[in-house]
C-alpha atoms as a printed R data frame, in Angstrom:
    type eleno elety resid chain resno       x      y       z
1   ATOM     1    CA   MET     A     1 150.610 85.690 116.814
2   ATOM     2    CA   SER     A     2 154.043 85.883 115.248
3   ATOM     3    CA   ALA     A     3 156.525 83.119 114.555
4   ATOM     4    CA   SER     A     4 160.250 83.177 115.151
5   ATOM     5    CA   ALA     A     5 162.415 83.586 112.075
6   ATOM     6    CA   SER     A     6 164.649 80.806 113.316
7   ATOM     7    CA   GLY     A     7 161.878 78.240 112.759
8   ATOM     8    CA   HIS     A     8 161.055 76.600 109.446
9   ATOM     9    CA   HIS     A     9 157.611 77.481 108.085
10  ATOM    10    CA   CYS     A    10 155.773 74.756 106.130
11  ATOM    11    CA   GLU     A    11 152.607 75.295 104.103
12  ATOM    12    CA   ILE     A    12 149.643 73.228 105.224
13  ATOM    13    CA   PRO     A    13 148.133 71.123 102.394
14  ATOM    14    CA   ARG     A    14 144.687 72.052 101.137
15  ATOM    15    CA   GLU     A    15 142.077 69.766  99.578
16  ATOM    16    CA   PRO     A    16 138.589 70.250  98.086
17  ATOM    17    CA   ALA     A    17 135.472 69.087  99.913
18  ATOM    18    CA   THR     A    18 135.103 66.410  97.233
19  ATOM    19    CA   ILE     A    19 138.228 64.518  98.318
20  ATOM    20    CA   GLY     A    20 137.509 60.801  98.572
21  ATOM    21    CA   PHE     A    21 138.157 58.941 101.794
22  ATOM    22    CA   GLU     A    22 140.736 56.569 100.336
23  ATOM    23    CA   GLU     A    23 142.828 59.477  99.099
24  ATOM    24    CA   PHE     A    24 142.346 61.247 102.425
25  ATOM    25    CA   ARG     A    25 143.358 58.093 104.290
26  ATOM    26    CA   ARG     A    26 146.525 57.629 102.218
27  ATOM    27    CA   LYS     A    27 147.708 61.231 102.391
28  ATOM    28    CA   TYR     A    28 146.607 62.371 105.854
29  ATOM    29    CA   PHE     A    29 144.639 59.938 108.050
30  ATOM    30    CA   ASP     A    30 147.119 57.041 108.187
31  ATOM    31    CA   PRO     A    31 150.341 59.104 108.235
32  ATOM    32    CA   GLU     A    32 148.703 61.531 110.692
33  ATOM    33    CA   GLN     A    33 149.457 64.701 108.793
34  ATOM    34    CA   PRO     A    34 147.258 67.813 109.032
35  ATOM    35    CA   CYS     A    35 145.411 69.365 106.121
36  ATOM    36    CA   ILE     A    36 142.638 71.852 105.391
37  ATOM    37    CA   ILE     A    37 139.540 70.763 103.466
38  ATOM    38    CA   GLU     A    38 137.908 73.710 101.745
39  ATOM    39    CA   GLY     A    39 134.253 74.499 101.010
40  ATOM    40    CA   VAL     A    40 132.870 72.030 103.544
41  ATOM    41    CA   SER     A    41 129.878 74.044 104.759
42  ATOM    42    CA   ASP     A    42 128.757 75.488 101.405
43  ATOM    43    CA   GLY     A    43 124.963 75.663 101.361
44  ATOM    44    CA   TRP     A    44 124.479 74.690 105.004
45  ATOM    45    CA   PRO     A    45 121.777 76.648 106.900
46  ATOM    46    CA   ALA     A    46 124.154 76.784 109.872
47  ATOM    47    CA   ALA     A    47 126.499 79.039 107.929
48  ATOM    48    CA   GLU     A    48 123.844 81.746 108.084
49  ATOM    49    CA   LYS     A    49 121.833 80.796 111.184
50  ATOM    50    CA   TRP     A    50 124.470 80.101 113.783
51  ATOM    51    CA   SER     A    51 125.380 82.707 116.362
52  ATOM    52    CA   GLY     A    52 126.140 82.530 120.039
53  ATOM    53    CA   ASP     A    53 122.577 83.478 120.946
54  ATOM    54    CA   TYR     A    54 121.078 80.985 118.497
55  ATOM    55    CA   LEU     A    55 123.182 78.102 119.832
56  ATOM    56    CA   LYS     A    56 122.474 79.089 123.438
57  ATOM    57    CA   ASP     A    57 118.736 78.887 122.792
58  ATOM    58    CA   ALA     A    58 118.846 75.831 120.537
59  ATOM    59    CA   LEU     A    59 121.051 73.712 122.802
60  ATOM    60    CA   ALA     A    60 120.000 74.830 126.281
61  ATOM    61    CA   ASP     A    61 117.237 72.202 126.527
62  ATOM    62    CA   ASP     A    62 118.589 69.654 124.048
63  ATOM    63    CA   PRO     A    63 119.386 66.367 125.836
64  ATOM    64    CA   LYS     A    64 122.041 65.645 123.202
65  ATOM    65    CA   ALA     A    65 124.142 68.654 124.291
66  ATOM    66    CA   VAL     A    66 125.801 69.802 127.519
67  ATOM    67    CA   VAL     A    67 128.094 72.668 128.444
68  ATOM    68    CA   GLU     A    68 131.684 71.604 129.158
69  ATOM    69    CA   ALA     A    69 134.442 74.104 130.063
70  ATOM    70    CA   VAL     A    70 134.190 76.680 127.249
71  ATOM    71    CA   TRP     A    71 132.294 74.706 124.623
72  ATOM    72    CA   PHE     A    72 129.151 72.666 123.975
73  ATOM    73    CA   ASN     A    73 129.579 68.879 123.901
74  ATOM    74    CA   ALA     A    74 127.006 67.121 121.743
75  ATOM    75    CA   GLU     A    75 126.015 63.741 120.359
76  ATOM    76    CA   LYS     A    76 125.939 62.927 116.679
77  ATOM    77    CA   GLY     A    77 122.647 64.152 115.232
78  ATOM    78    CA   VAL     A    78 122.426 67.369 117.208
79  ATOM    79    CA   LEU     A    79 120.770 70.235 115.249
80  ATOM    80    CA   PRO     A    80 120.173 67.956 112.232
81  ATOM    81    CA   ASP     A    81 118.439 70.619 110.152
82  ATOM    82    CA   ASP     A    82 121.422 72.965 110.319
83  ATOM    83    CA   TYR     A    83 124.240 70.931 108.767
84  ATOM    84    CA   THR     A    84 125.221 67.619 107.172
85  ATOM    85    CA   THR     A    85 128.030 65.467 108.515
86  ATOM    86    CA   PRO     A    86 130.759 65.617 105.822
87  ATOM    87    CA   PRO     A    87 131.243 62.298 103.927
88  ATOM    88    CA   VAL     A    88 134.865 61.949 105.038
89  ATOM    89    CA   ILE     A    89 133.725 62.104 108.666
90  ATOM    90    CA   GLU     A    90 130.838 59.698 108.100
91  ATOM    91    CA   GLN     A    91 133.423 57.207 106.854
92  ATOM    92    CA   VAL     A    92 135.560 57.698 109.976
93  ATOM    93    CA   TYR     A    93 132.539 56.774 112.110
94  ATOM    94    CA   ARG     A    94 132.389 53.456 110.206
95  ATOM    95    CA   GLU     A    95 136.089 52.635 110.396
96  ATOM    96    CA   GLU     A    96 137.265 49.678 112.480
97  ATOM    97    CA   GLY     A    97 139.531 50.569 115.378
98  ATOM    98    CA   ILE     A    98 138.023 54.036 115.840
99  ATOM    99    CA   HIS     A    99 136.695 55.117 119.231
100 ATOM   100    CA   THR     A   100 134.357 57.985 120.043
101 ATOM   101    CA   ARG     A   101 133.034 59.479 123.237
102 ATOM   102    CA   PRO     A   102 129.243 59.407 123.743
103 ATOM   103    CA   ARG     A   103 129.338 63.103 122.888
104 ATOM   104    CA   ASN     A   104 132.125 63.493 120.359
105 ATOM   105    CA   ILE     A   105 130.959 66.763 118.783
106 ATOM   106    CA   ARG     A   106 132.095 70.117 120.132
107 ATOM   107    CA   ILE     A   107 130.744 73.533 119.261
108 ATOM   108    CA   TRP     A   108 132.945 76.477 120.218
109 ATOM   109    CA   VAL     A   109 131.818 80.113 120.408
110 ATOM   110    CA   HIS     A   110 134.633 82.613 120.892
111 ATOM   111    CA   ARG     A   111 134.909 86.383 120.796
112 ATOM   112    CA   LYS     A   112 137.684 88.307 119.080
113 ATOM   113    CA   GLY     A   113 141.029 87.979 120.815
114 ATOM   114    CA   HIS     A   114 140.285 84.701 122.572
115 ATOM   115    CA   GLU     A   115 143.408 82.524 122.502
116 ATOM   116    CA   THR     A   116 144.481 79.125 123.684
117 ATOM   117    CA   ASN     A   117 147.830 78.367 125.256
118 ATOM   118    CA   MET     A   118 150.135 76.140 123.231
119 ATOM   119    CA   HIS     A   119 149.103 72.552 123.978
120 ATOM   120    CA   TYR     A   120 148.269 69.198 122.442
121 ATOM   121    CA   ASP     A   121 145.112 67.071 122.694
122 ATOM   122    CA   GLY     A   122 146.432 63.587 123.393
123 ATOM   123    CA   LEU     A   123 144.806 60.741 121.456
124 ATOM   124    CA   ASP     A   124 142.189 62.953 119.816
125 ATOM   125    CA   LEU     A   125 142.128 63.269 116.056
126 ATOM   126    CA   ILE     A   126 139.939 66.246 115.286
127 ATOM   127    CA   PHE     A   127 138.042 67.619 112.311
128 ATOM   128    CA   ASN     A   128 137.620 71.312 113.175
129 ATOM   129    CA   LEU     A   129 135.272 73.228 110.878
130 ATOM   130    CA   GLN     A   130 135.298 77.025 110.954
131 ATOM   131    CA   MET     A   131 131.593 77.725 110.701
132 ATOM   132    CA   LYS     A   132 131.791 81.480 111.234
133 ATOM   133    CA   GLY     A   133 134.641 83.961 111.627
134 ATOM   134    CA   THR     A   134 138.358 83.205 111.297
135 ATOM   135    CA   LYS     A   135 141.102 81.826 113.528
136 ATOM   136    CA   ASP     A   136 144.884 81.991 113.334
137 ATOM   137    CA   TRP     A   137 146.670 78.703 114.014
138 ATOM   138    CA   ILE     A   138 150.207 77.539 114.678
139 ATOM   139    CA   LEU     A   139 150.866 73.792 114.497
140 ATOM   140    CA   ILE     A   140 154.081 72.087 115.626
141 ATOM   141    CA   PRO     A   141 154.573 68.375 114.866
142 ATOM   142    CA   PRO     A   142 154.700 65.856 117.720
143 ATOM   143    CA   ASP     A   143 158.246 64.753 116.917
144 ATOM   144    CA   GLN     A   144 159.455 68.246 117.922
145 ATOM   145    CA   PRO     A   145 158.139 68.576 121.485
146 ATOM   146    CA   LEU     A   146 157.991 71.803 123.431
147 ATOM   147    CA   LYS     A   147 158.566 72.199 127.153
148 ATOM   148    CA   PHE     A   148 155.505 71.507 129.300
149 ATOM   149    CA   TYR     A   149 154.275 72.159 132.784
150 ATOM   150    CA   PRO     A   150 154.733 69.066 135.012
151 ATOM   151    CA   PHE     A   151 152.508 66.129 134.039
152 ATOM   152    CA   THR     A   152 150.388 68.270 131.696
153 ATOM   153    CA   ASN     A   153 149.933 68.831 127.971
154 ATOM   154    CA   PHE     A   154 150.294 72.645 128.270
155 ATOM   155    CA   SER     A   155 153.386 74.597 127.348
156 ATOM   156    CA   PRO     A   156 154.440 77.482 129.627
157 ATOM   157    CA   ILE     A   157 152.358 80.635 129.277
158 ATOM   158    CA   GLY     A   158 154.221 83.487 127.660
159 ATOM   159    CA   ASP     A   159 156.676 81.418 125.623
160 ATOM   160    CA   ASP     A   160 154.923 82.297 122.366
161 ATOM   161    CA   GLU     A   161 157.964 83.735 120.613
162 ATOM   162    CA   HIS     A   162 160.044 80.669 121.472
163 ATOM   163    CA   HIS     A   163 157.617 77.923 120.482
164 ATOM   164    CA   VAL     A   164 158.735 77.635 116.871
165 ATOM   165    CA   ALA     A   165 162.413 78.415 117.375
166 ATOM   166    CA   GLY     A   166 164.396 75.767 115.540
167 ATOM   167    CA   LYS     A   167 161.264 73.789 114.640
168 ATOM   168    CA   ALA     A   168 159.246 73.086 111.546
169 ATOM   169    CA   TYR     A   169 155.792 74.602 111.957
170 ATOM   170    CA   MET     A   170 152.616 75.465 110.081
171 ATOM   171    CA   GLN     A   171 151.021 78.877 110.467
172 ATOM   172    CA   PHE     A   172 147.745 79.710 108.727
173 ATOM   173    CA   ARG     A   173 144.355 81.384 109.000
174 ATOM   174    CA   LEU     A   174 141.304 79.117 109.011
175 ATOM   175    CA   LYS     A   175 138.374 80.825 107.290
176 ATOM   176    CA   ALA     A   176 134.633 80.143 107.325
177 ATOM   177    CA   GLY     A   177 133.833 76.974 105.399
178 ATOM   178    CA   GLU     A   178 137.311 75.460 105.894
179 ATOM   179    CA   MET     A   179 137.861 72.364 107.998
180 ATOM   180    CA   LEU     A   180 141.176 71.507 109.647
181 ATOM   181    CA   PHE     A   181 142.141 67.877 110.133
182 ATOM   182    CA   LEU     A   182 144.272 67.876 113.292
183 ATOM   183    CA   PRO     A   183 145.939 64.503 113.976
184 ATOM   184    CA   PRO     A   184 146.826 63.210 117.455
185 ATOM   185    CA   PHE     A   185 149.590 64.837 119.505
186 ATOM   186    CA   TRP     A   186 150.128 67.878 117.236
187 ATOM   187    CA   GLN     A   187 150.924 70.927 119.355
188 ATOM   188    CA   HIS     A   188 148.864 74.005 118.547
189 ATOM   189    CA   ARG     A   189 147.881 77.520 119.536
190 ATOM   190    CA   VAL     A   190 144.789 79.337 118.272
191 ATOM   191    CA   VAL     A   191 143.671 82.983 118.257
192 ATOM   192    CA   SER     A   192 140.131 84.096 117.330
193 ATOM   193    CA   CYS     A   193 140.131 86.966 114.834
194 ATOM   194    CA   ASP     A   194 136.542 88.107 114.175
195 ATOM   195    CA   GLU     A   195 133.928 89.561 116.501
196 ATOM   196    CA   GLU     A   196 132.224 86.160 116.706
197 ATOM   197    CA   ASN     A   197 133.944 82.887 115.851
198 ATOM   198    CA   ILE     A   198 132.084 79.570 115.803
199 ATOM   199    CA   ASN     A   199 133.616 76.140 115.249
200 ATOM   200    CA   LEU     A   200 132.032 72.735 114.817
201 ATOM   201    CA   ALA     A   201 134.406 69.867 115.615
202 ATOM   202    CA   TRP     A   202 134.251 66.054 115.491
203 ATOM   203    CA   GLU     A   203 136.647 64.094 117.722
204 ATOM   204    CA   PHE     A   204 137.804 60.479 117.411
205 ATOM   205    CA   ALA     A   205 140.646 58.244 118.614
206 ATOM   206    CA   LYS     A   206 142.450 55.325 116.993
207 ATOM   207    CA   SER     A   207 143.046 51.959 118.649
208 ATOM   208    CA   GLU     A   208 146.447 51.615 117.029
209 ATOM   209    CA   SER     A   209 148.867 53.635 114.937
210 ATOM   210    CA   ASP     A   210 152.131 53.073 113.106
211 ATOM   211    CA   VAL     A   211 153.163 56.678 113.736
212 ATOM   212    CA   THR     A   212 155.438 57.298 116.709
213 ATOM   213    CA   SER     A   213 156.703 60.567 118.183
214 ATOM   214    CA   ALA     A   214 158.194 62.154 121.269
215 ATOM   215    CA   ILE     A   215 154.773 63.486 122.315
216 ATOM   216    CA   GLN     A   216 153.224 60.039 122.000
217 ATOM   217    CA   ASP     A   217 156.031 58.734 124.193
218 ATOM   218    CA   ARG     A   218 155.210 61.385 126.800
219 ATOM   219    CA   GLU     A   219 151.532 60.488 126.661
220 ATOM   220    CA   GLU     A   220 152.293 56.811 127.234
221 ATOM   221    CA   PHE     A   221 154.063 57.724 130.469
222 ATOM   222    CA   ARG     A   222 151.206 60.002 131.537
223 ATOM   223    CA   TYR     A   223 148.630 57.310 130.822
224 ATOM   224    CA   GLN     A   224 150.484 54.484 132.551
225 ATOM   225    CA   VAL     A   225 151.383 56.467 135.665
226 ATOM   226    CA   TYR     A   226 147.840 57.816 135.991
227 ATOM   227    CA   LYS     A   227 146.332 54.336 135.616
228 ATOM   228    CA   TYR     A   228 148.810 52.914 138.128
229 ATOM   229    CA   PHE     A   229 147.786 55.293 140.897
230 ATOM   230    CA   THR     A   230 144.046 55.513 140.172
231 ATOM   231    CA   GLU     A   231 143.592 51.737 139.786
232 ATOM   232    CA   HIS     A   232 146.079 50.573 142.424
233 ATOM   233    CA   ARG     A   233 144.964 47.466 144.319
234 ATOM   234    CA   PHE     A   234 145.551 49.190 147.679
235 ATOM   235    CA   GLY     A   235 142.921 51.766 148.535
236 ATOM   236    CA   ILE     A   236 145.378 53.830 150.584
237 ATOM   237    CA   VAL     A   237 147.446 54.456 147.438
238 ATOM   238    CA   ARG     A   238 144.379 55.568 145.524
239 ATOM   239    CA   ARG     A   239 143.258 57.842 148.356
240 ATOM   240    CA   VAL     A   240 146.670 59.447 148.820
241 ATOM   241    CA   TYR     A   241 146.873 60.097 145.083
242 ATOM   242    CA   GLN     A   242 143.410 61.665 145.112
243 ATOM   243    CA   TRP     A   243 144.353 63.826 148.111
244 ATOM   244    CA   ILE     A   244 147.470 65.079 146.330
245 ATOM   245    CA   TYR     A   245 145.432 65.701 143.190
246 ATOM   246    CA   ASP     A   246 142.957 67.804 145.191
247 ATOM   247    CA   GLN     A   247 145.719 69.935 146.758
248 ATOM   248    CA   VAL     A   248 147.845 71.001 143.802
249 ATOM   249    CA   PRO     A   249 146.852 73.466 141.058
250 ATOM   250    CA   PRO     A   250 145.621 72.123 137.699
251 ATOM   251    CA   TYR     A   251 148.860 72.989 135.916
252 ATOM   252    CA   ILE     A   252 150.802 70.319 137.804
253 ATOM   253    CA   THR     A   253 148.202 67.573 138.223
254 ATOM   254    CA   LEU     A   254 148.495 64.200 136.558
255 ATOM   255    CA   VAL     A   255 145.053 63.383 135.212
256 ATOM   256    CA   TYR     A   256 144.426 61.549 131.974
257 ATOM   257    CA   GLY     A   257 141.040 62.545 130.624
258 ATOM   258    CA   GLY     A   258 139.185 61.553 127.525
259 ATOM   259    CA   TYR     A   259 139.419 57.890 126.583
260 ATOM   260    CA   PRO     A   260 139.746 54.873 128.920
261 ATOM   261    CA   HIS     A   261 142.452 53.325 126.728
262 ATOM   262    CA   PHE     A   262 145.676 54.106 124.940
263 ATOM   263    CA   LEU     A   263 147.140 52.805 121.683
264 ATOM   264    CA   SER     A   264 147.340 49.012 121.601
265 ATOM   265    CA   ASN     A   265 151.041 49.047 120.656
266 ATOM   266    CA   MET     A   266 152.024 50.866 123.857
267 ATOM   267    CA   ARG     A   267 155.579 49.995 124.937
268 ATOM   268    CA   LYS     A   268 156.474 48.243 128.181
269 ATOM   269    CA   ARG     A   269 159.019 49.975 130.410
270 ATOM   270    CA   SER     A   270 160.854 49.241 133.621
271 ATOM   271    CA   VAL     A   271 159.910 50.673 137.005
272 ATOM   272    CA   PHE     A   272 163.095 52.753 136.855
273 ATOM   273    CA   ALA     A   273 161.894 54.372 133.636
274 ATOM   274    CA   TYR     A   274 158.646 55.470 135.279
275 ATOM   275    CA   VAL     A   275 160.420 56.747 138.383
276 ATOM   276    CA   GLY     A   276 162.855 58.675 136.209
277 ATOM   277    CA   TRP     A   277 160.000 60.227 134.226
278 ATOM   278    CA   ILE     A   278 158.169 61.299 137.390
279 ATOM   279    CA   LEU     A   279 161.305 62.885 138.836
280 ATOM   280    CA   GLY     A   280 161.955 64.654 135.543
281 ATOM   281    CA   GLU     A   281 158.439 66.088 135.588
282 ATOM   282    CA   TRP     A   282 158.839 67.368 139.137
283 ATOM   283    CA   GLY     A   283 162.005 69.060 137.930
284 ATOM   284    CA   ARG     A   284 159.732 71.386 135.936
285 ATOM   285    CA   LEU     A   285 158.080 72.700 139.113
286 ATOM   286    CA   PRO     A   286 160.193 75.912 139.312
287 ATOM   287    CA   ARG     A   287 158.643 77.115 136.043
288 ATOM   288    CA   VAL     A   288 155.173 76.598 137.526
289 ATOM   289    CA   LEU     A   289 156.090 78.664 140.591
290 ATOM   290    CA   TRP     A   290 157.571 81.377 138.363
291 ATOM   291    CA   ASP     A   291 154.408 81.499 136.246
292 ATOM   292    CA   MET     A   292 151.902 81.161 139.083
293 ATOM   293    CA   ARG     A   293 150.382 84.625 138.650
294 ATOM   294    CA   LYS     A   294 149.870 84.097 134.915
295 ATOM   295    CA   ILE     A   295 148.479 80.615 135.548
296 ATOM   296    CA   ARG     A   296 145.918 81.902 138.032
297 ATOM   297    CA   LEU     A   297 144.794 84.622 135.632
298 ATOM   298    CA   ASN     A   298 144.473 82.073 132.841
299 ATOM   299    CA   LEU     A   299 142.487 79.629 134.974
300 ATOM   300    CA   LYS     A   300 140.142 82.423 135.963
301 ATOM   301    CA   ARG     A   301 139.669 83.337 132.304
302 ATOM   302    CA   ILE     A   302 138.721 79.814 131.237
303 ATOM   303    CA   THR     A   303 136.331 79.042 134.095
304 ATOM   304    CA   ALA     A   304 133.330 77.098 132.779
305 ATOM   305    CA   PRO     A   305 130.609 79.515 131.619
306 ATOM   306    CA   LYS     A   306 126.913 79.397 132.266
307 ATOM   307    CA   VAL     A   307 124.854 78.531 129.207
308 ATOM   308    CA   ALA     A   308 123.511 82.069 129.181
309 ATOM   309    CA   ASP     A   309 127.053 83.421 128.923
310 ATOM   310    CA   GLN     A   310 128.353 80.911 126.368
311 ATOM   311    CA   ALA     A   311 128.495 83.343 123.478
312 ATOM   312    CA   GLY     A   312 130.924 85.539 125.356
313 ATOM   313    CA   SER     A   313 133.348 82.820 126.399
């Protein structure tokens, strides 16, 4: 994964596992800036025990865990003998104005060469711990948006060499024991480097934020338009929207997953603004048609695995 020389590379800050929450809040959590916290999993049994086969067996019958897409989703407290929730994350659980899903823990198992397309994760703020193996990351801040497929949070497949052109970006390798704090709306691409790569991640969302960006602005439109059609007072509107959603491929569908809310300081806009945004998104359709073969191959690659095949996903 190479970066264009025309972009501006920035070093990602690094902190020890002993960083206090108030310092973390001041430097990273409130301003929504990424960092790496080192030495997080030192002494954890999971660092030695975890493998794809171990997780498959340990989580297959655990009611706190389910298979979703290409990861395990789990509740807090899953596999309690294997690891300890880091203090900085325990504090986030106690913070006012923080939302979590019922299962806000993800465990990823990836083989060497697995890669994600450049995308962003919406409202999610994520603590992503590299438990085993290594992964190469590129992060692009949300105030420097990329191009996206219509209505989605995915950048066109195959634009890798152009993602960082003219942008500030962070490029780094996340090693075992290091935990990345990934704030909301940061665009990223990840490549797995070792034969087996396992990540443990905690996901949260804020109720409000003083940080604004072009990606947040895009997400506000996505959220409002999605809510308008799926909660419309006329059933015919809801049904027509659902029919359209069922007909078109995933790379051009407007669906807002995750949390049932957005930031409380969401801006109000005119009907003309929403119509203009929708038309602008449909203007991206030619790129979808051009990339259709690559999109189909990618969708086939990321089809949800069976639990028995999780380690190879």
